C-alpha positions, 0 to 999 in steps of 0.5 A: 031128874034122877041122881047121876054121878058126874065123873071128872068134875075137878072136885076130886083132884083139889090140892089139900094141904099135906095135913088135911085129908077131907073136904066137908060141909059144902054149900053152893052160892045162891048164884050157883057159881061158887062152892064153899067148903071146909078143908081139914083133918077128919075127926075120928069117925066123923068127917068134920074137918078141923085142925090147925091147918083147916081152911074155908075154901072157895071153888068156882063152879061152871054150870055149863060144863059141870066143872070146878076150878080155881080152888082157894083158901079165903081163911086159915084156921091159924088166923083165928084165936088160939083154942078156936081154930075150927072153921065149920058151916060156910053159908052164902049171902043171898047176893053170893058175895059174902060167906058167914062161918063159925069158928070154934073150939069144935067144928060143931056147936053140939057134941056128946059133951055139950048138948046140955047146960053143963058142956060149954062149946066156944063159937063165933061167927065171922063174915068174909067177902068172896074176894078174899078180904080179911074176915070180920068178926060179928061182935054184936051177934056173938057178944050181944047177951047181957050175961058175959058167960054167954059170949062167944056161944054162937054157932052154925050160921045159915043165911036166908037164901032171899033178902027181905027188907033190905037185909041179908038174915042169918039164922044161928044156933046158941045156948043163950037165954033169949025171949021166953024161958021155960021154968020148972024141972029141966028137960035134959037141960037143953034150951 
């Protein structure tokens, strides 16, 4: 089907907090009835929402009418640890009842100053029910490395859209040492 612009969906008029100016990193739920996104302040030339007023947002979507309604925050940046208040990368569990997201010092795990071994970005994953219940830090995932220096270095969750083996699997990005490690001269220091 050819791409088309759908006017007057309701997403154009969502009520941002006064300090915010962008809505980014959208993710539809597998049911197609919810959209998660990050509301925040644009980061320079990038549309990576961040700032002290950044929020993880949900909005209902009606497939029949193509309308977005019930725009609401489920998490505010201010409720997370100081220095780690950039929410990013919302991803829905296969049952559409849970949203995983990254909370870090920046909205991505890899920027110009940390795509190698010398740069360190802080990041942890949180899970939250779409009901708006308080978020839960995924401690075993965030702090599972035997090396304490690798704790709090987990970013960018993506749920597998289908439950497998009775589990909802999530893939993450992390610069931690896992499994096999290349030896010899490093290739730009990336893991």
